[in-house]
C-alpha positions in Angstrom: -8.4 17.2 6.3 -8.0 16.7 10.2 -4.6 14.7 10.5 -2.8 12.6 13.0 0.9 12.0 13.3 2.6 9.5 15.5 5.3 10.4 16.7 6.4 6.9 19.1 9.6 9.1 20.1 7.1 11.8 21.8 4.2 9.2 22.9 0.7 10.8 23.5 -2.7 8.5 24.9 -6.1 10.4 23.8 -9.0 8.1 24.9 -12.2 9.1 22.9 -15.1 7.9 25.4 -17.6 5.2 24.0 -19.9 4.9 21.8 -21.6 2.7 23.3 -21.8 -0.5 20.5 -19.6 -2.6 18.7 -18.7 0.1 15.8 -17.8 -2.8 14.0 -20.9 -5.1 14.0 -23.1 -1.5 15.6 -25.3 -4.8 17.8 -22.9 -6.2 21.2 -23.5 -3.4 23.5 -22.2 -5.4 26.4 -18.6 -7.2 27.2 -17.2 -4.4 25.0 -13.3 -4.1 25.4 -10.9 -1.4 24.5 -10.6 -0.8 20.5 -6.5 0.2 20.3 -7.7 2.9 16.4 -3.9 2.4 15.5 -3.2 -1.1 16.3 -1.1 -1.2 19.5 1.9 -2.8 17.3 2.0 0.1 15.2 1.5 3.3 17.5 1.3 1.4 21.0 -1.9 3.2 23.1 -2.2 6.6 20.8 -5.9 6.7 20.2 -8.4 4.7 22.6 -11.4 4.0 21.8 -13.2 2.6 24.8 -14.9 0.2 25.0 -16.2 -0.5 21.6 -15.4 -4.0 20.6 -17.3 -7.2 20.8 -15.4 -10.3 21.4 -16.9 -11.6 18.4 -15.2 -8.5 16.2 -12.6 -8.8 17.6 -11.7 -12.7 17.1 -12.4 -11.2 13.2 -9.8 -8.6 12.9 -7.2 -10.6 15.0 -7.3 -13.5 12.4 -6.1 -11.1 9.9 -4.8 -8.1 11.8 -1.7 -10.5 13.0 -1.0 -11.8 9.6 -0.1 -8.5 8.9 1.7 -7.1 12.5 3.3 -10.5 13.2 4.2 -12.1 10.1 4.5 -9.3 7.7 5.7 -7.0 9.0 7.4 -8.7 12.2 10.8 -9.0 11.1 10.6 -4.8 10.3 9.1 -4.1 13.7 11.8 -5.3 15.6 14.1 -3.5 13.1 12.2 -0.7 14.3 11.7 -1.2 18.1 7.9 -0.9 17.5 6.0 -1.5 20.4 5.3 -5.1 21.6 3.4 -6.9 24.2 6.0 -10.0 23.9 9.1 -9.5 25.9 12.4 -8.1 24.8 13.9 -11.3 25.8 11.5 -13.0 24.5 11.8 -11.4 20.8 13.0 -13.2 17.7 16.5 -12.7 17.4 17.3 -15.0 13.8 15.0 -14.9 10.7 15.1 -17.9 8.0 16.0 -15.9 5.1 15.3 -17.2 1.6 17.2 -16.6 -1.7 16.1 -17.1 -5.5 17.8 -17.2 -8.3 15.8 -14.9 -11.1 16.0 -13.5 -14.4 17.2 -10.4 -16.2 13.1 -9.6 -15.4 13.3 -10.2 -11.8 11.0 -13.4 -11.9 12.5 -16.3 -9.7 13.6 -19.3 -11.8 14.8 -21.2 -8.8 15.2 -21.2 -5.3 18.4 -21.5 -3.8 19.0 -22.0 -0.3 17.8 -20.2 3.2 19.6 -19.0 5.6 19.2 -17.9 9.1 20.1 -14.4 9.3 20.7 -12.5 12.3 17.9 -9.8 12.5 20.3 -7.3 13.8 22.2 -7.7 10.8 19.8 -8.3 8.0 19.1 -4.7 5.9 15.7 -3.3 6.6 12.9 -4.9 5.4 9.9 -2.8 4.6 7.0 -5.0 2.7 3.8 -3.1 2.2 0.9 -3.5 -1.1 0.6 -0.8 -3.6 -3.1 -0.7 -5.6 -4.9 1.7 -8.0 -7.4 3.7 -6.4 -10.3 3.1 -4.5 -12.8 1.7 -8.2 -15.6 4.4 -6.2 -13.4 6.8 -7.0 -14.0 7.0 -10.9 -10.1 7.3 -11.2 -8.0 6.1 -14.0 -4.4 5.3 -12.9 -1.9 3.1 -15.1 -0.3 1.6 -11.5 -1.0 -2.4 -10.7 -1.9 -4.3 -7.7 1.6 -5.3 -6.3 3.6 -5.8 -3.4 5.7 -3.5 -2.8 8.9 -3.3 -0.9 11.7 -0.7 0.4 14.7 -2.8 1.0 18.7 -1.5 2.3 19.7 -2.7 -1.3 24.2 -1.9 -0.5 23.7 -5.0 2.5 21.1 -6.8 0.8 23.2 -6.8 -1.7 26.4 -8.0 0.2 24.2 -11.4 1.3 23.1 -12.1 -2.4 27.0 -11.9 -3.5 27.9 -14.1 -0.8 24.7 -16.7 -2.1 25.9 -16.4 -5.8 29.8 -17.3 -5.0 28.4 -20.7 -3.6 26.2 -21.8 -5.4 27.3 -20.5 -9.0 23.6 -18.4 -9.9 24.1 -15.2 -12.0 21.6 -13.4 -10.8 20.3 -14.1 -6.8 17.4 -12.3 -4.7 16.2 -12.3 -1.3 12.9 -13.2 -0.8 11.7 -10.1 1.5 8.7 -10.5 3.8 5.4 -11.7 2.0 2.3 -9.8 2.0 -0.8 -11.3 1.7 -3.0 -8.8 -0.6 -6.5 -9.5 1.5 -5.0 -9.5 4.8 -3.4 -6.2 4.5 -6.1 -4.1 2.7 -8.5 -5.4 5.3 -6.5 -4.2 7.9 -6.3 -0.6 6.4 -10.0 -0.5 6.4 -9.9 -1.6 10.0 -8.1 0.7 11.0 -9.6 3.7 8.8 -12.9 2.5 9.8 -11.7 3.6 13.5 -10.5 6.2 12.5 -13.9 7.6 11.7 -15.5 6.5 14.4 -13.0 8.1 17.1 -12.5 11.4 14.9 -16.5 12.2 14.0 -18.8 10.0 16.4 -20.2 6.5 15.4 -23.1 7.9 13.7 -21.6 11.0 11.5 -21.5 8.1 8.6 -23.2 5.3 6.8 -20.8 2.9 6.9 -19.2 0.9 4.1 -16.4 -1.1 5.2 -18.3 -3.2 8.6 -18.6 -6.2 5.6 -15.3 -6.0 4.6 -13.6 -5.4 8.0 -15.6 -8.2 9.0 -14.9 -10.9 6.0 -18.6 -10.8 5.3 -17.3 -8.9 2.0 -14.4 -9.2 -0.4 -14.7 -6.2 -2.6 -11.9 -4.9 -1.7 -10.6 -3.0 -4.3 -13.7 -0.8 -4.5 -13.3 1.5 -1.5 -9.3 0.3 -0.2 -6.2 1.8 -2.3 -3.7 4.5 -2.9 -3.5 8.1 -4.0 -0.7 10.0 -3.7 -0.2 13.7 -3.9 -2.6 14.7 -1.3 -0.7 15.1 1.5 -1.7 17.9 3.8 1.7 18.2 5.1 5.7 17.4 5.2 7.2 14.6 5.5 9.1 14.6 9.3 10.9 11.3 9.7 10.0 10.7 13.2 7.0 9.8 12.2 6.2 6.4 11.8 2.4 7.0 10.5 0.2 10.2 8.9 -3.3 9.6 9.3 -5.3 12.5 7.8 -9.4 12.3 7.1 -12.1 14.4 5.7 -14.9 14.7 2.8 -13.8 14.5 -0.2 -14.7 18.2 -2.3 -15.6 16.9 -5.7 -15.6 14.3 -8.5 -17.7 11.1 -9.2 -17.3 10.6 -5.5 -18.2 14.3 -4.0 -18.8 14.3 0.0 -17.8 10.7 0.3 -15.7 10.4 3.7 -11.9 9.1 3.1 -9.3 8.2 5.5 -5.7 8.4 3.5 -2.5 6.4 5.9 0.7 6.3 5.4 3.1 3.8 7.2 6.4 5.3 7.8 6.1 7.8 5.7 10.3 8.5 5.2 10.5 5.7 3.3 8.1 7.6 0.7 5.6 4.4 1.1 2.5 3.6 -0.8 -0.6 6.6 0.1 -3.4 4.3 1.2 -6.4 6.1 0.8 -9.9 4.1 2.4 -13.6 5.2 1.7 -15.1 5.0 4.5 -18.7 5.9 4.7 -21.1 8.6 3.6 -21.3 11.4 5.9 -24.7 12.1 7.6 -24.2 15.3 8.8 -22.0 18.4 8.5 -18.6 17.4 9.5 -16.1 20.0 10.9 -12.6 19.5 9.5 -10.9 21.1 12.0 -12.3 19.9 14.8 -10.8 18.4 17.5 -10.0 14.3 18.2 -12.3 14.3 21.1 -10.4 13.7 24.9 -11.1 12.2 28.1 -14.4 13.0 29.1 -15.7 15.1 26.2 -19.1 13.2 24.3 -19.0 11.5 21.3 -20.4 14.0 18.7 
């Protein structure tokens, strides 16, 4: 599979020439804007597909992508000093954190108190969504679809203990960032589709995800899920994102084009596996991403 690894400490910029049409609606050919294949908030200007998104499609995508980047991942991005178009002095410095009482199974019994805490003092909180494999793969995996999170436990426990002493609650938990499943999976679909177009060209595959990306379909888990253990590379703590793409070699979905995305892999986050389409020509897994000035395949 073709591999892309992003390290924000060693920024690079790759610009892919415009396909001449919006890569999502496949209709608009005028007024197109540059598209960050991987959102700026996660990878800065690492990979840009020139003049490839129309205003109408951009408006639809922004409605859910910004929810993920600002609300679900907003605090985490500040903690990690991730790329932001907001000036540093204008970024939030505090976050309202809800503390709840839970039973021995972790189920919420009642809300206790909401505290405004300086982001610099908060535990590292990274919240995503964990899913079974895309159903189109016909894989049988006993794994529920549910929120996934990484939290620095020692720091979190200190805050929880303080609230327990204040309220008399027996078991206290912090309510971490909300993950809206639909918005998160749709954002993965958008990124995966854009990665496939940047890597192989718009006409190289019949796309499966455009209706999902443009909110005309909610059949998300048919094409978007997780499939761990397929990493073609070693973990590197410096990498903020690892992306690979290629064809499925065997099984019921053999020959389909897939993109694998893992955010901050050093945190052992879910390995997202997105089926983007069916190739219409042979794809060279060793081909490089087109550079500025190259012609799209």
